[in-house]
Biopython code that builds the backbone (N, CA, C, O; Angstrom):
import numpy as np
from Bio.PDB.StructureBuilder import StructureBuilder

atoms = [
    (1, "MET", "N", (-24.023, -41.331, 2.343)),
    (1, "MET", "CA", (-22.532, -41.793, 3.088)),
    (1, "MET", "C", (-22.883, -41.560, 4.613)),
    (1, "MET", "O", (-23.173, -40.484, 5.135)),
    (2, "THR", "N", (-22.787, -42.871, 5.248)),
    (2, "THR", "CA", (-22.898, -42.381, 6.812)),
    (2, "THR", "C", (-21.849, -43.313, 7.611)),
    (2, "THR", "O", (-20.913, -44.019, 7.237)),
    (3, "THR", "N", (-22.299, -43.070, 8.626)),
    (3, "THR", "CA", (-21.398, -44.075, 9.412)),
    (3, "THR", "C", (-21.869, -45.373, 10.518)),
    (3, "THR", "O", (-23.024, -45.243, 10.923)),
    (4, "LEU", "N", (-21.481, -46.007, 10.793)),
    (4, "LEU", "CA", (-21.938, -47.380, 11.630)),
    (4, "LEU", "C", (-22.622, -46.591, 12.897)),
    (4, "LEU", "O", (-23.680, -47.018, 13.361)),
    (5, "TYR", "N", (-21.922, -45.310, 13.498)),
    (5, "TYR", "CA", (-22.172, -44.618, 14.466)),
    (5, "TYR", "C", (-23.822, -44.098, 14.744)),
    (5, "TYR", "O", (-24.446, -43.957, 15.796)),
    (6, "ASP", "N", (-24.162, -43.916, 13.500)),
    (6, "ASP", "CA", (-25.816, -43.379, 13.197)),
    (6, "ASP", "C", (-26.634, -44.909, 12.926)),
    (6, "ASP", "O", (-27.810, -45.009, 12.578)),
    (7, "HIS", "N", (-25.965, -45.709, 13.106)),
    (7, "HIS", "CA", (-27.271, -47.433, 13.179)),
    (7, "HIS", "C", (-26.994, -48.353, 13.914)),
    (7, "HIS", "O", (-27.657, -49.390, 13.900)),
    (8, "ALA", "N", (-25.706, -48.125, 14.904)),
    (8, "ALA", "CA", (-25.731, -48.985, 15.702)),
    (8, "ALA", "C", (-24.489, -48.887, 16.684)),
    (8, "ALA", "O", (-23.526, -48.208, 16.329)),
    (9, "HIS", "N", (-24.479, -49.469, 17.772)),
    (9, "HIS", "CA", (-23.659, -49.581, 19.031)),
    (9, "HIS", "C", (-22.842, -50.529, 19.420)),
    (9, "HIS", "O", (-23.032, -51.727, 19.210)),
    (10, "ALA", "N", (-21.757, -49.985, 20.088)),
    (10, "ALA", "CA", (-20.525, -51.539, 20.599)),
    (10, "ALA", "C", (-20.230, -51.466, 20.976)),
    (10, "ALA", "O", (-19.971, -50.289, 21.228)),
    (11, "ARG", "N", (-19.511, -52.724, 21.994)),
    (11, "ARG", "CA", (-18.967, -52.280, 23.052)),
    (11, "ARG", "C", (-17.802, -53.533, 22.909)),
    (11, "ARG", "O", (-17.922, -54.461, 22.109)),
    (12, "THR", "N", (-16.912, -53.402, 23.638)),
    (12, "THR", "CA", (-15.771, -54.238, 23.442)),
    (12, "THR", "C", (-15.243, -54.572, 24.998)),
    (12, "THR", "O", (-15.392, -54.059, 26.106)),
    (13, "GLY", "N", (-14.337, -56.059, 24.281)),
    (13, "GLY", "CA", (-13.877, -57.124, 25.852)),
    (13, "GLY", "C", (-12.620, -56.988, 25.389)),
    (13, "GLY", "O", (-12.333, -56.033, 24.667)),
    (14, "ASP", "N", (-11.632, -58.007, 25.774)),
    (14, "ASP", "CA", (-10.312, -58.221, 25.751)),
    (14, "ASP", "C", (-10.090, -59.527, 26.594)),
    (14, "ASP", "O", (-10.897, -59.941, 27.425)),
    (15, "LYS", "N", (-8.788, -60.180, 26.249)),
    (15, "LYS", "CA", (-8.487, -61.267, 26.544)),
    (15, "LYS", "C", (-6.821, -61.707, 26.016)),
    (15, "LYS", "O", (-6.332, -62.346, 25.084)),
    (16, "GLY", "N", (-6.498, -61.220, 26.789)),
    (16, "GLY", "CA", (-4.610, -61.479, 26.266)),
    (16, "GLY", "C", (-4.520, -60.537, 25.000)),
    (16, "GLY", "O", (-4.892, -59.386, 25.229)),
    (17, "ASN", "N", (-4.242, -60.709, 24.147)),
    (17, "ASN", "CA", (-4.062, -59.706, 22.620)),
    (17, "ASN", "C", (-5.008, -59.692, 21.788)),
    (17, "ASN", "O", (-4.933, -59.368, 20.603)),
    (18, "ARG", "N", (-5.853, -60.013, 22.324)),
    (18, "ARG", "CA", (-7.322, -60.281, 21.109)),
    (18, "ARG", "C", (-8.415, -59.442, 21.789)),
    (18, "ARG", "O", (-8.493, -59.439, 23.017)),
    (19, "VAL", "N", (-9.188, -58.790, 21.092)),
    (19, "VAL", "CA", (-10.273, -58.085, 21.316)),
    (19, "VAL", "C", (-11.568, -58.314, 20.936)),
    (19, "VAL", "O", (-11.715, -58.303, 19.714)),
    (20, "ASN", "N", (-12.172, -58.439, 21.331)),
    (20, "ASN", "CA", (-13.801, -58.663, 21.224)),
    (20, "ASN", "C", (-14.723, -57.388, 21.237)),
    (20, "ASN", "O", (-14.895, -56.636, 22.196)),
    (21, "ILE", "N", (-15.315, -57.288, 19.907)),
    (21, "ILE", "CA", (-16.059, -56.035, 19.317)),
    (21, "ILE", "C", (-17.494, -56.457, 18.936)),
    (21, "ILE", "O", (-17.725, -57.056, 17.885)),
    (22, "SER", "N", (-18.211, -56.206, 19.604)),
    (22, "SER", "CA", (-19.902, -56.658, 19.563)),
    (22, "SER", "C", (-20.705, -55.257, 19.075)),
    (22, "SER", "O", (-21.046, -54.376, 19.864)),
    (23, "LEU", "N", (-20.941, -55.224, 17.618)),
    (23, "LEU", "CA", (-22.003, -54.612, 16.991)),
    (23, "LEU", "C", (-23.325, -54.763, 17.228)),
    (23, "LEU", "O", (-23.926, -55.818, 17.028)),
    (24, "ILE", "N", (-23.750, -53.900, 17.589)),
    (24, "ILE", "CA", (-25.581, -53.921, 18.137)),
    (24, "ILE", "C", (-26.687, -52.629, 17.165)),
    (24, "ILE", "O", (-26.725, -51.403, 17.267)),
    (25, "ALA", "N", (-27.390, -53.491, 16.352)),
    (25, "ALA", "CA", (-28.058, -52.302, 15.831)),
    (25, "ALA", "C", (-29.059, -51.518, 16.383)),
    (25, "ALA", "O", (-29.866, -52.259, 16.946)),
    (26, "TYR", "N", (-29.357, -50.395, 16.471)),
    (26, "TYR", "CA", (-30.564, -49.739, 16.732)),
    (26, "TYR", "C", (-31.969, -50.673, 16.467)),
    (26, "TYR", "O", (-32.824, -51.223, 17.161)),
    (27, "ASP", "N", (-31.677, -50.508, 15.103)),
    (27, "ASP", "CA", (-33.105, -51.230, 14.953)),
    (27, "ASP", "C", (-32.881, -52.168, 14.017)),
    (27, "ASP", "O", (-32.306, -52.112, 12.930)),
    (28, "ALA", "N", (-33.557, -53.266, 14.743)),
    (28, "ALA", "CA", (-33.273, -54.559, 14.156)),
    (28, "ALA", "C", (-33.224, -54.556, 12.548)),
    (28, "ALA", "O", (-32.400, -55.075, 11.794)),
    (29, "ALA", "N", (-34.412, -53.778, 12.264)),
    (29, "ALA", "CA", (-34.747, -53.691, 10.659)),
    (29, "ALA", "C", (-33.384, -53.335, 9.938)),
    (29, "ALA", "O", (-33.280, -53.678, 8.760)),
    (30, "ASP", "N", (-32.433, -52.739, 10.487)),
    (30, "ASP", "CA", (-31.124, -52.096, 9.608)),
    (30, "ASP", "C", (-30.234, -53.831, 9.299)),
    (30, "ASP", "O", (-29.571, -54.140, 8.309)),
    (31, "TRP", "N", (-30.556, -54.723, 10.582)),
    (31, "TRP", "CA", (-29.426, -55.675, 10.522)),
    (31, "TRP", "C", (-29.098, -56.491, 9.269)),
    (31, "TRP", "O", (-27.967, -56.968, 9.174)),
    (32, "ALA", "N", (-29.694, -56.622, 8.629)),
    (32, "ALA", "CA", (-29.359, -57.345, 7.107)),
    (32, "ALA", "C", (-28.493, -56.683, 6.334)),
    (32, "ALA", "O", (-27.457, -57.201, 5.916)),
    (33, "TRP", "N", (-28.884, -55.383, 6.063)),
    (33, "TRP", "CA", (-27.900, -54.725, 5.416)),
    (33, "TRP", "C", (-26.681, -54.250, 5.939)),
    (33, "TRP", "O", (-25.684, -53.957, 5.278)),
    (34, "LEU", "N", (-26.853, -54.171, 7.504)),
    (34, "LEU", "CA", (-25.510, -54.180, 8.241)),
    (34, "LEU", "C", (-24.503, -54.845, 8.247)),
    (34, "LEU", "O", (-23.386, -54.433, 8.560)),
    (35, "VAL", "N", (-24.902, -56.375, 7.766)),
    (35, "VAL", "CA", (-23.795, -57.631, 7.797)),
    (35, "VAL", "C", (-23.548, -57.541, 6.433)),
    (35, "VAL", "O", (-22.375, -57.367, 6.103)),
    (36, "GLU", "N", (-24.693, -57.649, 5.264)),
    (36, "GLU", "CA", (-23.711, -57.449, 3.967)),
    (36, "GLU", "C", (-22.717, -56.377, 3.856)),
    (36, "GLU", "O", (-22.054, -56.385, 2.818)),
    (37, "GLN", "N", (-22.428, -55.253, 4.906)),
    (37, "GLN", "CA", (-21.603, -54.454, 4.161)),
    (37, "GLN", "C", (-20.346, -53.964, 5.365)),
    (37, "GLN", "O", (-19.617, -52.974, 5.308)),
    (38, "VAL", "N", (-20.417, -55.271, 6.668)),
    (38, "VAL", "CA", (-19.806, -55.145, 7.959)),
    (38, "VAL", "C", (-19.319, -56.165, 8.122)),
    (38, "VAL", "O", (-19.402, -56.876, 9.124)),
    (39, "THR", "N", (-18.805, -56.339, 7.241)),
    (39, "THR", "CA", (-17.494, -58.206, 6.288)),
    (39, "THR", "C", (-16.573, -57.658, 7.288)),
    (39, "THR", "O", (-16.332, -56.512, 7.666)),
    (40, "PRO", "N", (-16.076, -58.958, 7.642)),
    (40, "PRO", "CA", (-15.049, -59.770, 8.255)),
    (40, "PRO", "C", (-13.464, -58.681, 7.846)),
    (40, "PRO", "O", (-12.616, -58.285, 8.645)),
    (41, "GLU", "N", (-13.537, -58.442, 6.287)),
    (41, "GLU", "CA", (-12.592, -57.886, 5.186)),
    (41, "GLU", "C", (-12.577, -56.577, 5.847)),
    (41, "GLU", "O", (-11.724, -56.208, 6.654)),
    (42, "ARG", "N", (-13.704, -55.829, 5.393)),
    (42, "ARG", "CA", (-14.090, -54.326, 5.881)),
    (42, "ARG", "C", (-13.443, -54.345, 7.373)),
    (42, "ARG", "O", (-12.468, -53.609, 7.523)),
    (43, "VAL", "N", (-13.853, -55.063, 8.432)),
    (43, "VAL", "CA", (-13.152, -54.333, 9.706)),
    (43, "VAL", "C", (-11.564, -54.375, 9.868)),
    (43, "VAL", "O", (-10.707, -53.635, 10.351)),
    (44, "GLN", "N", (-11.603, -55.670, 9.191)),
    (44, "GLN", "CA", (-9.444, -55.930, 9.046)),
    (44, "GLN", "C", (-8.644, -54.567, 8.270)),
    (44, "GLN", "O", (-7.554, -54.032, 8.472)),
    (45, "ALA", "N", (-9.662, -54.329, 7.378)),
    (45, "ALA", "CA", (-8.978, -53.107, 6.393)),
    (45, "ALA", "C", (-9.170, -51.713, 7.033)),
    (45, "ALA", "O", (-8.311, -50.855, 6.832)),
    (46, "HIS", "N", (-10.403, -51.408, 7.898)),
    (46, "HIS", "CA", (-10.361, -50.438, 9.069)),
    (46, "HIS", "C", (-9.211, -50.530, 10.089)),
    (46, "HIS", "O", (-8.475, -49.553, 10.233)),
    (47, "PHE", "N", (-9.028, -51.599, 10.770)),
    (47, "PHE", "CA", (-7.644, -51.749, 11.334)),
    (47, "PHE", "C", (-6.748, -52.167, 11.395)),
    (47, "PHE", "O", (-6.146, -52.810, 12.256)),
    (48, "ALA", "N", (-6.429, -51.628, 9.854)),
    (48, "ALA", "CA", (-5.251, -52.281, 9.703)),
    (48, "ALA", "C", (-4.134, -51.469, 10.319)),
    (48, "ALA", "O", (-3.152, -52.188, 10.505)),
    (49, "HIS", "N", (-3.951, -50.245, 10.691)),
    (49, "HIS", "CA", (-3.180, -49.306, 11.439)),
    (49, "HIS", "C", (-2.866, -50.392, 12.708)),
    (49, "HIS", "O", (-1.729, -50.423, 13.177)),
    (50, "ARG", "N", (-4.145, -51.459, 13.347)),
    (50, "ARG", "CA", (-3.530, -52.107, 14.407)),
    (50, "ARG", "C", (-2.710, -53.496, 13.957)),
    (50, "ARG", "O", (-2.083, -54.109, 14.821)),
    (51, "ARG", "N", (-2.742, -54.031, 12.391)),
    (51, "ARG", "CA", (-2.180, -55.167, 11.979)),
    (51, "ARG", "C", (-2.848, -56.454, 12.518)),
    (51, "ARG", "O", (-2.134, -57.394, 12.869)),
    (52, "PRO", "N", (-4.518, -56.542, 12.615)),
    (52, "PRO", "CA", (-4.983, -57.582, 13.197)),
    (52, "PRO", "C", (-3.865, -59.003, 12.743)),
    (52, "PRO", "O", (-2.837, -58.503, 12.289)),
    (53, "SER", "N", (-3.796, -60.141, 12.737)),
    (53, "SER", "CA", (-3.569, -61.103, 12.020)),
    (53, "SER", "C", (-5.053, -61.708, 11.758)),
    (53, "SER", "O", (-5.303, -61.842, 10.560)),
    (54, "GLY", "N", (-5.891, -62.026, 12.484)),
    (54, "GLY", "CA", (-7.115, -62.154, 12.123)),
    (54, "GLY", "C", (-8.444, -61.527, 12.386)),
    (54, "GLY", "O", (-8.331, -60.586, 13.172)),
    (55, "VAL", "N", (-9.965, -61.795, 11.887)),
    (55, "VAL", "CA", (-10.672, -60.776, 12.032)),
    (55, "VAL", "C", (-12.000, -62.180, 12.165)),
    (55, "VAL", "O", (-12.460, -62.767, 11.186)),
    (56, "ILE", "N", (-12.212, -62.327, 12.961)),
    (56, "ILE", "CA", (-13.655, -63.635, 12.845)),
    (56, "ILE", "C", (-14.735, -63.063, 12.928)),
    (56, "ILE", "O", (-14.597, -61.881, 13.242)),
    (57, "ARG", "N", (-16.004, -63.455, 12.750)),
    (57, "ARG", "CA", (-17.314, -62.176, 12.418)),
    (57, "ARG", "C", (-18.489, -63.499, 13.370)),
    (57, "ARG", "O", (-18.743, -64.595, 12.870)),
    (58, "TYR", "N", (-18.778, -63.259, 14.097)),
    (58, "TYR", "CA", (-19.948, -64.075, 14.654)),
    (58, "TYR", "C", (-21.724, -63.345, 14.305)),
    (58, "TYR", "O", (-22.410, -62.324, 14.266)),
    (59, "LEU", "N", (-21.709, -63.975, 14.227)),
    (59, "LEU", "CA", (-23.723, -63.129, 13.433)),
    (59, "LEU", "C", (-24.422, -63.873, 14.679)),
    (59, "LEU", "O", (-24.386, -65.083, 14.904)),
    (60, "LEU", "N", (-25.050, -62.901, 15.420)),
    (60, "LEU", "CA", (-26.324, -63.060, 16.364)),
    (60, "LEU", "C", (-27.793, -62.593, 15.727)),
    (60, "LEU", "O", (-27.994, -61.391, 15.895)),
    (61, "PRO", "N", (-28.497, -63.059, 15.266)),
    (61, "PRO", "CA", (-29.441, -62.542, 14.326)),
    (61, "PRO", "C", (-30.293, -62.530, 15.370)),
    (61, "PRO", "O", (-30.892, -61.462, 15.247)),
    (62, "ARG", "N", (-30.787, -63.203, 16.527)),
    (62, "ARG", "CA", (-31.810, -63.007, 17.240)),
    (62, "ARG", "C", (-31.429, -61.589, 18.102)),
    (62, "ARG", "O", (-32.320, -61.186, 18.849)),
    (63, "LEU", "N", (-30.358, -60.927, 18.057)),
    (63, "LEU", "CA", (-29.853, -59.903, 19.045)),
    (63, "LEU", "C", (-29.841, -58.581, 18.243)),
    (63, "LEU", "O", (-29.631, -57.477, 18.744)),
    (64, "ALA", "N", (-30.171, -58.899, 16.532)),
    (64, "ALA", "CA", (-29.617, -58.257, 15.587)),
    (64, "ALA", "C", (-27.869, -57.638, 15.959)),
    (64, "ALA", "O", (-27.575, -56.451, 16.103)),
    (65, "ALA", "N", (-27.215, -58.442, 16.021)),
    (65, "ALA", "CA", (-25.785, -57.829, 16.917)),
    (65, "ALA", "C", (-25.045, -58.606, 15.868)),
    (65, "ALA", "O", (-25.698, -59.389, 15.179)),
    (66, "MET", "N", (-23.734, -58.477, 15.667)),
    (66, "MET", "CA", (-22.392, -58.921, 15.252)),
    (66, "MET", "C", (-21.207, -58.912, 16.172)),
    (66, "MET", "O", (-20.853, -57.824, 16.627)),
    (67, "ASN", "N", (-20.410, -60.243, 16.571)),
    (67, "ASN", "CA", (-19.165, -60.173, 17.125)),
    (67, "ASN", "C", (-18.144, -60.435, 16.569)),
    (67, "ASN", "O", (-17.996, -61.451, 15.890)),
    (68, "PHE", "N", (-17.061, -59.364, 16.805)),
    (68, "PHE", "CA", (-15.964, -59.406, 15.806)),
    (68, "PHE", "C", (-14.524, -59.837, 16.810)),
    (68, "PHE", "O", (-13.892, -58.993, 17.444)),
    (69, "VAL", "N", (-14.190, -61.316, 16.784)),
    (69, "VAL", "CA", (-12.700, -60.850, 17.615)),
    (69, "VAL", "C", (-11.177, -60.327, 16.661)),
    (69, "VAL", "O", (-11.001, -61.028, 15.665)),
    (70, "LEU", "N", (-10.548, -59.663, 16.788)),
    (70, "LEU", "CA", (-9.717, -59.272, 16.270)),
    (70, "LEU", "C", (-8.197, -60.187, 17.281)),
    (70, "LEU", "O", (-8.048, -60.319, 18.496)),
    (71, "ASP", "N", (-7.636, -60.483, 16.535)),
    (71, "ASP", "CA", (-6.342, -61.574, 16.784)),
    (71, "ASP", "C", (-4.936, -60.342, 16.619)),
    (71, "ASP", "O", (-4.646, -59.753, 15.578)),
    (72, "ASP", "N", (-4.224, -60.199, 17.984)),
    (72, "ASP", "CA", (-3.043, -59.367, 17.667)),
    (72, "ASP", "C", (-3.299, -57.725, 17.904)),
    (72, "ASP", "O", (-2.377, -56.914, 17.814)),
    (73, "VAL", "N", (-4.423, -57.419, 18.160)),
    (73, "VAL", "CA", (-4.754, -56.064, 18.457)),
    (73, "VAL", "C", (-3.974, -55.211, 19.435)),
    (73, "VAL", "O", (-3.680, -54.035, 19.221)),
    (74, "LEU", "N", (-3.645, -55.929, 20.581)),
    (74, "LEU", "CA", (-3.608, -55.103, 21.894)),
    (74, "LEU", "C", (-1.781, -55.252, 22.396)),
    (74, "LEU", "O", (-1.317, -55.480, 23.513)),
    (75, "ASP", "N", (-1.066, -55.017, 21.074)),
    (75, "ASP", "CA", (0.162, -54.791, 21.441)),
    (75, "ASP", "C", (0.563, -55.945, 22.215)),
    (75, "ASP", "O", (1.772, -55.722, 22.287)),
    (76, "GLY", "N", (0.395, -56.916, 22.780)),
    (76, "GLY", "CA", (1.240, -57.916, 23.949)),
    (76, "GLY", "C", (-0.197, -58.385, 24.793)),
    (76, "GLY", "O", (-0.254, -59.479, 25.355)),
    (77, "GLY", "N", (-1.483, -57.291, 24.803)),
    (77, "GLY", "CA", (-2.019, -57.397, 25.887)),
    (77, "GLY", "C", (-1.904, -56.654, 27.333)),
    (77, "GLY", "O", (-0.866, -56.098, 27.691)),
    (78, "VAL", "N", (-3.049, -56.707, 28.097)),
    (78, "VAL", "CA", (-2.818, -55.820, 28.839)),
    (78, "VAL", "C", (-1.496, -55.415, 29.704)),
    (78, "VAL", "O", (-0.958, -54.314, 29.821)),
    (79, "ASN", "N", (-1.107, -56.855, 30.349)),
    (79, "ASN", "CA", (0.241, -56.654, 30.985)),
    (79, "ASN", "C", (1.920, -56.510, 30.110)),
    (79, "ASN", "O", (3.030, -56.431, 30.637)),
    (80, "ASP", "N", (1.580, -56.515, 28.722)),
    (80, "ASP", "CA", (2.652, -56.226, 28.253)),
    (80, "ASP", "C", (2.886, -55.189, 27.153)),
    (80, "ASP", "O", (3.957, -54.882, 26.628)),
    (81, "THR", "N", (1.572, -54.681, 26.897)),
    (81, "THR", "CA", (1.530, -53.175, 26.158)),
    (81, "THR", "C", (2.199, -51.689, 27.278)),
    (81, "THR", "O", (1.961, -51.562, 28.479)),
    (82, "LEU", "N", (2.817, -50.998, 26.645)),
    (82, "LEU", "CA", (2.578, -49.585, 26.907)),
    (82, "LEU", "C", (1.435, -48.800, 26.562)),
    (82, "LEU", "O", (1.141, -47.726, 27.088)),
    (83, "ASN", "N", (0.775, -49.409, 25.617)),
    (83, "ASN", "CA", (-0.849, -48.659, 25.049)),
    (83, "ASN", "C", (-1.525, -47.753, 26.427)),
    (83, "ASN", "O", (-1.683, -48.220, 27.555)),
    (84, "LEU", "N", (-1.845, -46.418, 26.005)),
    (84, "LEU", "CA", (-2.924, -45.615, 26.606)),
    (84, "LEU", "C", (-3.921, -46.772, 26.934)),
    (84, "LEU", "O", (-4.024, -47.262, 28.059)),
    (85, "ASP", "N", (-4.666, -47.174, 25.811)),
    (85, "ASP", "CA", (-6.130, -47.908, 25.959)),
    (85, "ASP", "C", (-5.567, -49.550, 25.982)),
    (85, "ASP", "O", (-5.662, -50.214, 24.950)),
    (86, "MET", "N", (-4.930, -50.195, 27.337)),
    (86, "MET", "CA", (-4.341, -50.948, 27.055)),
    (86, "MET", "C", (-5.651, -52.332, 26.730)),
    (86, "MET", "O", (-5.506, -53.323, 26.014)),
    (87, "HIS", "N", (-6.829, -51.939, 27.513)),
    (87, "HIS", "CA", (-7.624, -52.668, 27.086)),
    (87, "HIS", "C", (-8.431, -52.997, 25.638)),
    (87, "HIS", "O", (-8.805, -54.037, 25.095)),
    (88, "GLY", "N", (-8.488, -51.808, 25.358)),
    (88, "GLY", "CA", (-8.694, -51.804, 23.597)),
    (88, "GLY", "C", (-10.072, -51.143, 23.732)),
    (88, "GLY", "O", (-10.750, -51.091, 22.706)),
    (89, "LYS", "N", (-10.572, -50.631, 24.866)),
    (89, "LYS", "CA", (-11.979, -50.233, 25.008)),
    (89, "LYS", "C", (-12.320, -48.747, 23.823)),
    (89, "LYS", "O", (-13.456, -48.480, 23.432)),
    (90, "SER", "N", (-11.468, -48.206, 23.554)),
    (90, "SER", "CA", (-11.642, -47.285, 22.156)),
    (90, "SER", "C", (-11.911, -47.824, 21.111)),
    (90, "SER", "O", (-12.881, -47.448, 20.452)),
    (91, "LEU", "N", (-11.072, -48.888, 20.694)),
    (91, "LEU", "CA", (-11.570, -49.711, 19.596)),
    (91, "LEU", "C", (-13.004, -49.936, 18.782)),
    (91, "LEU", "O", (-13.332, -49.949, 17.596)),
    (92, "SER", "N", (-13.678, -50.106, 20.054)),
    (92, "SER", "CA", (-15.481, -50.116, 19.592)),
    (92, "SER", "C", (-16.196, -48.899, 18.723)),
    (92, "SER", "O", (-17.033, -48.979, 17.825)),
    (93, "PHE", "N", (-15.459, -47.562, 19.413)),
    (93, "PHE", "CA", (-15.852, -46.564, 18.661)),
    (93, "PHE", "C", (-14.787, -46.410, 17.260)),
    (93, "PHE", "O", (-14.953, -45.821, 16.192)),
    (94, "HIS", "N", (-14.063, -46.921, 17.600)),
    (94, "HIS", "CA", (-13.586, -47.218, 16.015)),
    (94, "HIS", "C", (-13.706, -47.186, 14.983)),
    (94, "HIS", "O", (-13.407, -46.515, 13.995)),
    (95, "LEU", "N", (-14.767, -48.964, 15.599)),
    (95, "LEU", "CA", (-15.031, -49.424, 14.611)),
    (95, "LEU", "C", (-16.723, -48.785, 14.171)),
    (95, "LEU", "O", (-17.428, -49.137, 13.225)),
    (96, "LEU", "N", (-16.981, -47.854, 15.136)),
    (96, "LEU", "CA", (-18.182, -46.984, 14.623)),
    (96, "LEU", "C", (-18.039, -45.948, 13.683)),
    (96, "LEU", "O", (-18.878, -45.208, 13.171)),
    (97, "THR", "N", (-16.788, -46.036, 13.550)),
    (97, "THR", "CA", (-16.494, -44.966, 12.386)),
    (97, "THR", "C", (-16.186, -44.934, 10.959)),
    (97, "THR", "O", (-15.853, -44.032, 10.191)),
    (98, "LEU", "N", (-16.457, -46.559, 10.794)),
    (98, "LEU", "CA", (-16.709, -47.057, 9.522)),
    (98, "LEU", "C", (-17.900, -46.841, 8.185)),
    (98, "LEU", "O", (-18.998, -47.388, 8.082)),
    (99, "PRO", "N", (-17.617, -46.415, 7.779)),
    (99, "PRO", "CA", (-18.754, -45.436, 6.366)),
    (99, "PRO", "C", (-19.504, -46.642, 6.000)),
    (99, "PRO", "O", (-18.796, -47.564, 5.595)),
    (100, "VAL", "N", (-20.771, -46.859, 6.045)),
    (100, "VAL", "CA", (-21.285, -47.734, 5.370)),
    (100, "VAL", "C", (-22.697, -46.902, 4.480)),
    (100, "VAL", "O", (-22.795, -45.693, 4.690)),
    (101, "ASP", "N", (-23.432, -47.364, 3.807)),
    (101, "ASP", "CA", (-24.164, -46.498, 2.922)),
    (101, "ASP", "C", (-25.436, -47.714, 3.158)),
    (101, "ASP", "O", (-25.458, -48.860, 2.709)),
    (102, "PRO", "N", (-26.607, -46.915, 4.151)),
    (102, "PRO", "CA", (-27.411, -47.616, 4.053)),
    (102, "PRO", "C", (-28.454, -47.367, 2.731)),
    (102, "PRO", "O", (-28.412, -46.353, 2.034)),
    (103, "PRO", "N", (-29.333, -48.417, 2.542)),
    (103, "PRO", "CA", (-30.461, -47.937, 1.590)),
    (103, "PRO", "C", (-31.381, -47.174, 1.451)),
    (103, "PRO", "O", (-32.159, -47.203, 2.405)),
    (104, "LYS", "N", (-31.701, -46.323, 0.471)),
    (104, "LYS", "CA", (-32.307, -45.180, 0.190)),
    (104, "LYS", "C", (-33.489, -45.427, 1.151)),
    (104, "LYS", "O", (-33.657, -44.273, 1.544)),
    (105, "GLU", "N", (-34.033, -45.858, 1.524)),
    (105, "GLU", "CA", (-35.471, -45.674, 2.512)),
    (105, "GLU", "C", (-35.071, -45.742, 3.833)),
    (105, "GLU", "O", (-35.878, -45.643, 4.757)),
    (106, "ILE", "N", (-33.649, -45.935, 4.020)),
    (106, "ILE", "CA", (-33.799, -45.520, 5.639)),
    (106, "ILE", "C", (-32.597, -44.246, 5.752)),
    (106, "ILE", "O", (-31.501, -44.307, 5.194)),
    (107, "PRO", "N", (-32.959, -43.369, 6.401)),
    (107, "PRO", "CA", (-32.167, -42.211, 6.557)),
    (107, "PRO", "C", (-31.204, -42.177, 6.865)),
    (107, "PRO", "O", (-30.625, -41.095, 6.959)),
]
sb = StructureBuilder()
sb.init_structure("model")
sb.init_model(0)
sb.init_chain("A")
sb.init_seg("    ")
for serial, (resi, resn, name, xyz) in enumerate(atoms, 1):
    if name == "N":
        sb.init_residue(resn, " ", resi, " ")
    sb.init_atom(name, np.array(xyz, "f"), 0.0, 1.0, " ", f" {name:<3s}", serial, name[0])
structure = sb.get_structure()
């Protein structure tokens, strides 16, 4: 077992109380098994402490990437929150701590 950090990188953006996290595979050959394992349900469970009201995943196969939109995770958004990370930039790193189980032939 390993984490996403070993197989992908991530970027975060925000709009109001919604965070957008892009997950991009380092190697396009890993994309298919990442899609199988990094599901909206697993992402929602991984972010349960932020209480997302919904998680939508968009697949971008030509980029070997996925885009996750998590609703209601920024404590009201930039103008309303007292949260230290009001833009949610650290949430991309939190996603990269998600455990994954790569195929045996992938180190």
